[in-house]
C-alpha positions in Angstrom: 89.1 112.0 20.0 87.0 113.5 22.7 87.0 117.3 23.0 88.2 117.0 26.6 91.3 115.0 25.5 92.0 117.5 22.7 91.8 120.4 25.1 94.2 118.8 27.5 96.6 117.8 24.8 96.6 121.3 23.3 97.2 122.8 26.7 100.0 120.4 27.3 101.6 121.2 24.0 101.5 124.9 24.7 103.2 124.3 28.1 105.9 122.1 26.5 106.6 124.8 23.9 106.9 127.4 26.7 109.0 125.2 29.0 112.3 125.9 27.2 112.0 129.6 28.0 110.0 129.4 31.3 111.1 131.8 34.0 112.1 130.7 37.5 109.3 130.7 40.0 109.5 132.1 43.5 106.7 131.3 45.9 107.2 134.0 48.4 106.4 134.3 52.2 104.6 130.9 52.3 104.1 128.3 55.0 106.1 125.3 53.8 105.4 121.6 54.7 108.6 120.1 53.4 107.4 116.5 53.6 108.3 116.1 57.3 108.1 119.5 59.1 106.4 122.8 58.9 108.2 126.1 58.3 106.5 129.5 58.5 107.3 132.4 56.3 109.6 130.8 53.8 110.3 131.5 50.2 110.9 128.6 47.7 112.7 129.1 44.4 112.5 126.5 41.6 113.7 126.5 38.0 113.9 124.0 35.1 111.9 121.4 37.1 114.1 121.4 40.2 114.0 123.1 43.5 116.9 125.6 43.6 116.5 126.9 47.1 114.0 125.7 49.7 114.7 128.7 52.0 115.4 131.5 49.6 116.3 134.9 51.1 116.8 138.2 49.5 115.1 140.0 46.6 113.4 138.0 43.9 115.5 137.3 40.8 114.8 139.8 38.1 113.5 137.2 35.7 111.4 135.2 38.2 107.6 134.9 38.3 106.6 135.7 41.9 103.7 133.9 43.5 102.4 135.3 46.7 102.2 132.8 49.5 100.7 134.7 52.4 98.0 132.7 54.1 98.9 129.7 51.9 100.8 126.4 52.3 103.2 124.9 49.9 103.4 121.1 49.9 105.3 118.5 47.9 103.2 117.1 45.1 101.1 114.3 46.5 102.0 110.7 45.9 99.2 108.1 45.7 100.8 104.9 46.9 98.1 102.6 45.6 96.4 103.1 42.2 95.5 101.0 39.1 96.4 103.4 36.3 94.5 102.4 33.2 92.3 105.5 32.3 91.7 109.1 33.2 95.4 109.9 33.0 94.7 113.6 32.9 93.1 113.7 36.3 95.8 113.2 39.0 97.8 116.3 38.3 94.7 118.5 38.3 94.1 117.5 41.9 97.8 117.8 43.0 98.8 114.1 42.7 102.0 114.2 40.8 103.1 110.6 41.3 101.2 107.4 41.2 102.4 104.0 42.6 100.5 101.6 40.4 99.7 98.1 41.8 98.5 96.4 38.5 98.1 97.7 35.0 98.6 96.6 31.5 102.3 96.3 30.6 102.1 98.4 27.5 100.5 101.3 29.4 103.1 101.0 32.1 106.0 101.2 29.6 104.4 104.1 27.7 104.2 106.1 31.0 107.9 105.2 31.7 108.8 106.4 28.2 107.1 109.7 28.9 109.0 110.1 32.1 112.3 109.3 30.6 111.9 111.8 27.8 111.0 114.6 30.3 108.3 117.2 29.8 105.7 114.9 31.3 103.8 117.9 32.7 100.2 116.8 32.1 100.4 113.4 33.7 101.5 112.0 37.0 104.8 110.1 37.1 104.2 106.3 37.4 106.0 103.6 39.2 104.4 100.2 38.7 104.2 96.6 39.7 103.0 95.8 36.2 101.4 92.4 36.2 100.6 91.2 39.7 101.5 87.7 41.1 98.3 85.6 41.4 97.1 82.1 41.0 95.0 80.7 38.1 91.4 82.0 38.8 92.8 84.4 41.4 92.2 88.1 42.0 93.4 89.9 39.0 92.3 87.3 36.4 88.6 88.6 36.3 89.1 91.6 33.9 89.0 89.8 30.6 92.7 90.3 29.9 94.8 87.2 29.9 97.7 87.5 32.4 100.4 85.0 33.5 99.7 83.2 36.7 101.8 81.0 39.1 101.0 77.6 40.6 103.9 76.8 42.8 107.1 77.9 44.6 109.4 76.4 42.0 108.1 78.9 39.5 108.8 81.9 41.7 112.2 83.1 40.4 111.3 82.8 36.8 108.0 84.5 37.3 109.7 87.4 39.2 112.4 87.7 36.5 109.8 87.9 33.8 108.1 90.8 35.5 111.3 92.6 36.0 112.1 92.1 32.3 108.7 93.7 31.4 109.7 96.7 33.5 108.1 96.2 36.9 109.5 98.5 39.5 108.5 96.2 42.4 106.6 93.0 42.8 103.0 92.8 44.0 101.6 89.5 45.4 97.9 88.7 45.9 96.7 86.7 48.9 93.0 86.8 48.4 90.6 83.9 48.9 87.3 85.7 49.2 84.7 86.6 46.6 85.2 83.3 44.8 88.8 83.9 43.9 91.4 81.0 44.0 94.0 82.0 46.6 97.7 81.9 46.2 99.3 79.4 48.7 101.6 80.8 51.4 104.6 78.7 50.2 104.4 80.3 46.8 104.0 83.7 48.3 107.1 83.1 50.4 109.1 82.0 47.4 108.1 85.0 45.4 109.1 87.4 48.3 112.5 85.7 48.4 112.9 85.9 44.6 112.1 89.6 44.5 114.5 90.3 47.3 117.2 88.3 45.5 116.8 90.8 42.6 116.8 93.8 44.9 113.1 94.5 44.4 110.4 95.2 47.0 107.7 92.6 47.5 104.4 94.0 48.6 101.2 92.0 49.3 97.5 92.4 48.9 95.8 90.8 51.9 92.2 90.7 53.1 92.4 89.3 56.6 94.6 89.5 59.7 95.8 85.9 59.3 97.3 86.5 55.9 98.7 89.8 57.0 100.6 88.1 59.8 101.8 85.3 57.5 103.3 87.5 54.8 104.9 89.8 57.3 106.6 86.8 58.9 107.6 85.8 55.4 109.4 89.1 54.9 107.0 91.2 52.9 108.1 94.8 52.6 104.6 96.2 52.9 100.8 95.5 53.1 99.1 97.4 50.3 95.6 97.1 51.9 94.2 96.7 55.3 91.2 94.5 55.9 87.6 95.3 56.7 85.7 93.8 59.7 85.9 93.8 63.4 89.1 94.8 65.2 91.4 91.9 66.1 94.8 92.1 67.7 95.7 95.5 66.1 98.6 96.2 68.5 100.1 92.7 68.0 100.0 93.1 64.2 101.6 96.5 64.5 104.4 95.2 66.6 105.0 92.5 64.1 105.1 95.0 61.2 107.5 97.3 63.2 109.8 94.4 64.0 109.9 93.4 60.3 110.5 96.9 59.1 107.4 96.9 56.9 105.0 99.6 55.8 101.3 99.7 55.4 98.9 101.3 52.9 95.4 101.3 54.5 93.4 102.4 51.3 90.5 103.8 53.2 88.9 105.2 50.0 88.2 101.7 48.7 87.5 100.2 52.1 84.8 102.8 52.6 83.4 101.7 49.2 83.3 98.1 50.4 81.4 99.3 53.5 79.0 101.4 51.3 80.1 104.3 53.5 80.8 107.8 52.4 82.9 109.6 54.9 82.4 112.9 53.2 81.2 113.8 49.7 84.1 115.1 47.5 81.6 116.2 44.9 80.0 118.6 47.4 83.2 120.7 46.9 82.2 122.9 44.0 85.8 123.4 42.8 86.2 119.6 42.7 82.9 118.8 41.0 83.7 121.4 38.3 86.7 119.3 37.3 84.9 116.1 36.6 82.5 115.4 33.8 79.7 112.8 34.1 81.9 110.0 33.0 84.6 110.9 35.5 82.1 111.4 38.4 80.5 107.9 37.9 83.2 105.8 39.5 83.3 108.2 42.5 79.6 107.8 43.0 79.7 104.0 42.8 80.1 101.7 45.7 81.1 98.0 46.1 78.7 97.6 49.1 74.9 97.6 48.8 74.1 98.6 52.4 76.0 100.9 54.6 78.1 98.9 57.1 80.4 101.4 58.8 81.4 98.7 61.4 83.5 97.1 58.6 85.9 100.1 59.1 86.6 99.2 62.7 89.6 97.0 61.9 91.4 99.3 59.5 91.0 102.3 61.8 92.2 100.4 64.8 95.2 98.8 62.9 96.1 102.2 61.4 96.2 103.8 64.8 98.3 101.0 66.2 100.7 101.2 63.3 101.3 104.9 63.9 101.8 104.3 67.6 104.3 101.5 66.8 106.3 103.7 64.4 105.3 101.7 61.3 105.3 103.9 58.1 101.7 104.5 57.0 101.3 105.5 53.3 98.4 107.2 51.7 96.9 105.2 48.8 93.4 105.2 47.4 93.2 102.1 45.2 91.9 104.5 42.5 90.5 102.6 39.5 87.9 100.9 41.7 84.3 101.8 42.4 84.0 104.6 45.0 87.3 106.1 43.9 88.7 108.4 41.2 92.3 109.3 40.3 93.6 112.4 42.0 90.5 113.6 43.8 90.2 110.5 46.1 93.6 111.3 47.7 91.8 114.2 49.5 89.4 111.8 51.1 92.2 109.4 51.9 94.0 112.2 53.8 90.9 113.0 55.8 90.3 109.3 56.5 93.8 108.9 57.8 93.3 111.8 60.2 90.0 110.3 61.3 91.9 107.1 62.0 94.3 108.8 64.4 97.1 110.4 62.3 97.8 114.1 62.9 97.3 116.2 59.8 101.1 116.6 59.4 101.5 112.8 59.6 98.8 112.3 57.0 100.6 114.8 54.7 103.9 112.9 55.2 102.0 109.7 54.3 101.2 111.3 50.9 104.7 112.8 50.3 107.9 111.8 51.9 106.8 108.5 53.4 105.9 106.8 50.0 108.9 108.3 48.3 111.1 106.7 51.0 109.2 103.4 51.2 109.2 102.8 47.4 112.7 104.4 46.9 111.3 106.9 44.4 114.3 109.2 44.4 114.3 113.0 44.7 110.6 113.6 45.2 108.2 113.9 48.1 110.2 116.6 49.8 110.7 120.4 49.4 114.5 120.5 49.5 117.3 121.7 47.2 117.8 119.4 44.2 114.4 117.7 44.5 111.8 117.6 41.8 109.7 120.7 41.6 106.4 118.8 41.9 104.5 121.1 44.2 101.0 121.9 45.5 100.0 125.3 46.7 96.8 125.6 48.8 94.9 128.2 50.7 95.0 127.8 54.5 96.9 125.4 56.7 96.4 121.7 56.0 98.8 120.9 58.9 95.9 122.0 61.2 92.9 121.4 58.9 93.6 118.5 56.5 90.7 119.5 54.3 92.6 122.6 53.3 94.3 120.4 50.7 91.1 120.8 48.7 91.5 124.5 48.4 94.0 124.3 45.5 95.6 127.5 44.3 98.2 126.0 41.9 99.9 122.7 41.0 103.3 122.4 39.4 104.5 119.2 37.8 108.2 119.2 36.9 108.2 122.9 37.6 105.5 123.7 35.1 102.2 125.1 36.2 99.1 123.0 35.7 96.8 126.1 35.8 96.2 126.0 32.0 95.3 122.3 32.3 92.9 122.9 35.2 91.2 125.8 33.5 90.8 123.8 30.3 89.3 121.0 32.2 86.8 123.3 33.9 85.8 124.8 30.6 85.2 121.4 28.9 83.2 120.0 31.9 81.0 123.1 31.9 80.4 122.8 28.1 79.6 119.1 28.5 77.1 119.9 31.2 75.4 122.4 29.0 75.0 119.9 26.2 73.9 117.0 28.3 71.1 114.9 26.9 67.7 115.1 28.5 66.0 112.1 30.1 64.5 109.6 27.7 60.7 109.7 27.6 59.5 106.2 28.7 57.0 104.2 26.6 53.4 104.9 27.7 53.2 101.5 29.4 56.9 101.4 30.3 57.3 98.0 28.5 60.8 97.4 27.0 60.4 93.7 26.1 58.8 93.1 22.7 59.7 89.4 22.1 58.7 87.6 19.0 59.9 84.8 16.8 61.2 87.5 14.4 63.1 89.6 16.8 63.9 90.3 20.4 62.9 93.9 20.1 62.4 96.9 22.3 60.7 100.4 21.7 64.1 102.0 21.8 67.8 101.0 21.7 69.4 97.9 20.2 67.0 95.5 21.8 67.8 92.2 23.5 70.7 89.7 22.9 72.5 86.9 24.5 75.2 87.8 27.0 78.0 85.6 28.4 81.4 85.9 30.0 83.2 85.0 26.8 84.7 88.5 26.4 86.4 87.9 29.8 87.8 84.6 28.6 84.9 82.5 30.1 83.3 79.5 28.4 79.7 79.9 29.6 77.0 79.5 26.9 73.3 80.5 26.6 70.4 79.7 24.3 67.4 82.1 24.0 64.0 80.8 22.9 60.7 82.7 22.6 57.8 80.9 24.3 54.0 80.8 23.7 52.2 83.9 24.7 50.8 84.2 28.2 47.0 84.7 28.8 47.7 88.5 29.0 49.3 88.4 25.6 52.9 88.9 26.8 55.5 86.7 25.1 58.1 85.1 27.5 61.7 84.5 26.7 63.4 81.3 27.9 67.0 81.5 28.9 68.9 78.2 29.1 72.3 78.9 30.5 75.3 76.7 31.1 77.8 78.5 33.4 81.3 77.2 33.1 83.9 77.1 35.8 87.1 79.1 35.6 86.1 82.7 36.3 85.2 84.1 39.8 82.2 86.0 38.3 81.1 83.7 35.5 77.7 84.4 33.9 75.3 83.7 31.0 72.0 85.3 30.3 70.3 88.1 28.2 71.0 91.8 28.0 69.0 94.8 26.9 71.0 97.6 25.3 69.1 100.9 25.6 71.5 102.9 23.3 71.6 102.8 19.5 75.2 101.4 19.8 76.7 98.8 22.1 77.2 100.1 25.6 76.1 103.6 24.6 74.7 105.4 27.7 71.0 106.5 27.8 69.4 108.7 30.4 66.7 106.5 32.1 66.4 108.8 35.1 62.6 109.1 34.3 62.4 105.5 35.6 62.5 104.6 39.2 62.5 100.8 39.0 62.5 97.7 36.7 59.5 95.4 36.9 59.3 92.0 35.2 57.7 88.6 35.4 59.8 85.4 35.9 59.6 81.7 36.5 62.2 78.9 36.3 64.0 76.1 38.0 64.0 77.5 41.5 67.5 78.8 41.4 68.8 82.3 42.2 69.5 84.7 39.4 70.6 88.3 39.1 69.1 91.4 37.5 72.1 93.6 36.7 72.7 97.1 35.3 75.8 99.0 34.1 76.2 102.7 33.7 78.8 104.9 32.0 82.2 105.2 33.7 81.6 102.3 36.1 83.4 99.0 35.5 81.4 96.8 37.9 77.7 96.3 37.5 75.1 96.9 40.1 73.1 93.7 40.8 70.1 92.4 42.7 69.2 88.8 43.2 65.8 87.1 42.5 64.6 83.6 42.6 62.7 82.1 39.6 60.4 79.4 41.0 58.0 77.1 39.1 55.1 79.7 39.1 55.1 83.1 37.5 55.9 85.9 39.9 56.3 89.6 39.5 59.5 91.2 40.6 60.2 94.9 41.1 63.8 96.2 41.6 64.3 99.9 42.3 67.3 101.5 40.6 68.3 102.7 44.1 69.1 99.0 45.0 71.5 98.7 42.1 74.4 100.3 44.0 76.8 102.5 42.0 74.5 102.8 39.0 73.6 106.2 37.6 70.1 105.9 36.1 71.0 108.9 34.0 73.8 107.0 32.2 72.6 103.4 31.8 74.5 101.3 29.3 73.0 97.8 29.9 70.3 95.9 31.8 70.8 92.2 32.2 69.2 89.0 33.6 71.8 86.4 34.3 72.6 83.0 35.7 75.8 82.5 37.7 78.4 82.8 39.1 78.2 79.2 40.4 78.9 76.7 37.6 76.0 74.6 36.3 73.0 74.5 34.1 70.2 77.0 34.6 66.8 77.7 33.0 64.5 80.6 33.6 62.0 82.8 31.7 61.3 86.5 31.8 58.3 88.4 30.4 56.7 91.8 30.4 59.8 93.8 31.4 58.9 97.4 32.2 60.5 100.6 33.3 58.3 102.1 36.0 58.2 105.9 36.3 59.4 107.6 39.4 
């Protein structure tokens, strides 16, 4: 078990042991944002995980711990209304996110989180409300992660499909309407039937959409909410907002991930020293990554315009980050999402409501998201006034989850991150000539790491195949490797090729920051291929296309063009055919890492 995890669990155990005798807590003379309104100079008393008095007056109880609130603001614990909770479970609470609304995760993980909530004392992790398995078509969005999931092919299956999700423990139903990026879309008739089936069982039905047409269609069909807005140019934002208002729906823009798609960084959360100190290299990697390769801020025009129109029309706007995707990280990304909502036209108070009372109401989450008597004592205390400066949420003083302080967890995290940074490995010294390909009949070797091996989509359930064959040496003495790939249909991102593992174990990260680029020779059948790289903590590879024609050419790909990849933590370099099905043949030779 990693030291960080041990530290967090140890701190959690201490807190659990202390919780039985924990004193009441009084936050005194503090500005309160109660989830809807601002109240100056209030005192809030909470005990045993519940708010006892949201406007306490008189002397502090003799046994209470008193926290001074002058110059500070007390908020409800933040609710991230769109996450994919599958790792980094310790992070949300550290950044003030005490509840996550999960849009797709593994059923076992979902029920484990529910069990922790039911037992009480879940002070170290955010509470979780989840859709469990999403509703998608075969080959649709959600099927690309290598984990088999049930899919749906027609309206006649809708009720049984919904009932199966509810039996697994889903709190609501999430439907995917996504036809881009090579995914097989769910048809509208099936989506309508699923919405009706969810409503028949008293469950919300929310929808992932990626264009205005589908947004309108599912709202007309009775969807309770849109869990994304769509990138691109602004269309009829006001018309879409009027439709959402008429249907009583809500919307979750998810600017954090839309900015990633646009390769745009509104502001750098890691430039906040207090935030950077809470994330080790592994945890920082997803935040540094981006879906997009080139900055295209114009892609944010539509979500900004639609968000502004939704607010004007009175449609509930919820704060959700889509954490779990490149460009995001659990907990910390909520603070960028809040700023992005303000940039899109919400007032700071409206943005704070979007992260507290609004999602609690929209998803029917019970007594949370407000500072009021009887509500959960999930609370966030910050310096300054986030109702006038939304970035004040980043100046965290203390977080309470179920009435228990997370200060010990936060301090333990800072300590472990600092120790990890001190012990970080130095950059690997490159070979004198930079060459990492040492191909021979005996072995596909390299001067360091595990060497070279076949790579296919089989671990993700794909059926692509590849054959590797060493070829006669070139005039310069370099030995080429021929890659004959057969890419099978069935996956949106199918591939087959060859991979270089720089570590001594599979997918072990190595610091290749001494290299600025990868250079190689290639020839082939004239088709387009991809040079890919993966780095620690990032689930989606960075890639750059190249064409392998009949004559040998030399290709140089800077690491800077492999978006989202940290050269200091590389786990794999690959040369692949795909994703289009078919037969491919190309050769590579003289693969080198070029110094900066």
